[in-house]
N, C-alpha and C positions, 0 to 999 in steps of 0.2 A: 167376323160377321157370320152368324149361323144361318140366317135366312138366305134363300136364293136371291141373287141380284134381280131376277125377273119379278120376284115377289116384292122386293123393295121398290122397284120402279112402279109396279101396279099400285102399291099402297100410297105412294107419294104423289101420284099423278095429279090429284086435285090442287096441289099447292105449287106445281111447277109453273115457271114463267113460260112464255111462248117459245123461247129458244130452248129451254130445258125440255119442253114437251117434244120438240123435234128430235132432240137427242134420245130421249126415252123411247119414242116411237120407232126410231131407226134401230136402236139396240134390240128392242123386243122382237122386231121383225127380222133382223139380220144379225142376231147375237153371235152366230158362228163365224161371221166375217169381222164384226166389231172387236172380237176377242184378240185379233192380231193387228189391229190398226193403231197407229200413233194418235195422240190427241189432235194433232194438226190435221191428219187425214180424216179422222172422224168428223171434225168440225167442217172440213171441206165438203164432205159427203152430205151433211145436213144443212149447210149454209149458215154456220155460226163460227165465231172465232175460236182459236185454240184455247184462249184463256177462259172462255165460257165453258168449254168441255172440262177443263181442269177444275174450275170452281164447282161445277155440277158434281163431279166425283167426290169432292170434299164435303159438299152439302149432303150427300147421300150417307156420309159417315165413314168414308174411306180416308186413309192418310193422304191419298193423292191419286192421280189417274193410273199410275202403274199398278196400284193395289186393286183398283176397280177392274182393270184389264185382267189381272191374275184371277180374280173371282170368276170372270167369264170363262177363262181358260180352264179353270178347275171344273166348271160345270159341264163343259163339252168334251173334255179330253179323252174320255173313254168311249165316245160314240162315233167319232168321225172316221170315215174310210180313208184310205190313202189318197184317193182322188179328191175327196173333200178337203183333205189337208193341203193338197197342192193349191186348191182354189182359194181357201181362206187365208193362206199365207202368201198370196200373190204379191202383195206390197214388198215383202222381204225378198222374194225371188227376183223382182224387178229392181231392187235397190242397186245403186251404183257402187256401193261398197258392202257387198255381202260378207266379205271376210271380217270386217270390223263389226258388223251387226251380229254375226253368229258368235264370234269369240267374246264379244262384250256380254252377250246374253249368257254364255256359259260361265263366264267369270261371276256374273250376278247369281247364278244358281249355286255355285260353290260357296259364295259368301252367305247366302241365305241358309244353305245346309249347315254350315258351321254355326250360325247363330241359333238355329232351331234344334240341332241334334240333341237327343237326350243322352247325356254322358253316362248316366247309370245304366241305361239299356246297352250302350256301347260296351261298358265294362262287363256287363253280364254276358254279352255275346262272346267277348274274348275269353272269359272264364269257361264258358260252355265249350268252346272249340278246344281249348287246352286240355280239358278233362274228359273229352269224349272218347268212347271206345272206338267208334267209327264216325267218320264225317261224310255225309252225302251232300252234294251240291247240285242244284237243278236250276237252270234258266233256259227258257225256250224262246224261239223267235229271235228278236233283236237282243234279248237278254242272255242268249247263249254265249255271246262273246264275254260277258261279265263272268258267267259261271266257269268258263274254261280258264279265264285268267285267275280267278280265285282258286280254283282247283289245282292249277299248275303249281302255284306257290305254296299252297297248303301241303301238297304232296311232297315238297322238298323238306318240309318241317315235321310232318307226322306220318306214321306208317300205314294208316288205314283210311285213305281218302278216295272217294269215288265220285266222279262227275257223272251224274245220271243223264243218259241221252234218250232221245225219242225218235231215233232215225227209222225204226221199223215199228209198225203197228203192234202194240202190246208190249214192246220191249221195255218201256219205262218202268212198269210195275215189276217186271222180271228182275230188273237191276235193283229193285228195292225189296226183294223177297225176304232178306234177312234183317231188315231194319227192326230194332228193338230198343227197349229201355236202356239208357246209357249212351245211346247214339245221338248225334246231332244232325238235323236235316236243315240245310239252308236253301230256302226258296227265294228266287229273284224274279220279280216281274214288275213291269211298268205298263201304263196304258198303251194299247188296249190289253188288259190283263189276260194271260193265258189260262184257259179253263183247265188244261191238263196240269199246269203247275199247281193250281188251287186244289185239284183232286189228289195230286201226289202229296201235297202238304197235309191234307186231311187224313190220308192213309198213314203217313208217318206219325202223325199225332195220335191216331187211334192205336198204333203199335207201341206207344209209350216213349217215342223219341222226343227230344227237346227240339222244338221247331223254331228256327229263326227266319224272319223275313227281311228282305231288303227291297223296299218299295218306295212309293212317292209320298204317301199321306195316310193319316189315320182312317180316312174313308176308303182306302184301297180294299178291294175284295180279297186281296192276298193277306192283308194284316189280320183278318178275322181268324185265320188258321194258325197263327203264330203265338208262341209264348213270349218271345223276345222280338221286338219290332224296331227296325232301324229305317229311318226315312231320309231320302236324299231327293233333292228337287230335280225334276226332269220336265221336259216339255217337247212339243212338236216343232221341228224346224222343217217346214214343208212336209214331205213324206218321211223324213228322217227323224228317229227318236234321239234326242240329245241325252246321252248317258255319261257325260263328263263328271258331274257331281257324284253319281253312284260309284263310278270307278275310283274317284278320289276317296270316298268313304271306304271302299274295299281296300285300297292301299293302306289306309290308317289301321284297319282291322288286321291286316297281314303283319304290319310292323309291330303292333301291340302284341299280337299272338307270338311272334318270334321272340319278343322280350320276356314272355311268360312261359314259353315252351319248356317242357321237361327234357333233360338231356343236353348235350352239347351241340347246338346248331352249327357252331363254327366247324366242328369236326365233320359234320355231315357235308358241309360245303367243300371242305378240303378234299374229302373223298370224291365228291362229284367233280371237282376241278381236275383231279387225276384221271378220272374216267373220260371226261370231255376231251382232255389233252391226248390220251392214249388212242381214242377212237375218232379223233378229228372232228368233233362236233362243231367247233367254231373255227372259222378261218383266222389264221394268225396274221397279225398286222406287222409285216416286216419293216422295221425302221432303218 
């Protein structure tokens, strides 16, 4: 559904029943809270039944209430502060079974990522990594963990991999000084999108590098700077960014790249195992 849900609510207001008007009015005035409410909770807040809320979502053109709620979340995800995230997800925080709620939501995001991922883009990303002169990986803020993970394993497979850091002012672009045509730059960012990541991707593109993004949606500000776009579902869990689906996508990229990499990956790891053993990198498990 291309229209904003608020536009849909405004356009249909004249035809709504009394109960539907209550739902529409509450969502319009409190959309940042409604985006994280269950159908039963929303019904309770406005004084209608859960079934009325579910039917309302269907009549608006959504497949069901979960899709309508996702539309709300998409609309607000890049604008909420951490404090606001805590507030709007209070129902989840106060849940008696947070473990099941969070893990179930993550499972759903992986499922939706698998259903919606563009396999041609995925293949193009693998090809680009395998054939790159140099690979640069950048992810800032919460996405830095994804960048370090991706860079760590790429470095075991390819000789010229750099995880670009931003620990000191100006250092980011110093690390990218030699980016050129034939290189690949992987930018990773999820709401709220990092301005520095976007600027770094723009710079890499201007230097002729093949830019890959790993982000959440076509509407992402990061996607505009990339030639190859990979999307993985993420969302806000209180003040925490859920990055389970992006990590799963990165795992798939690494496995696919290993299968296509030039040279003998097995020999690389045999050599590494010898080094790790000699220098005591890992604790041995004495049986």
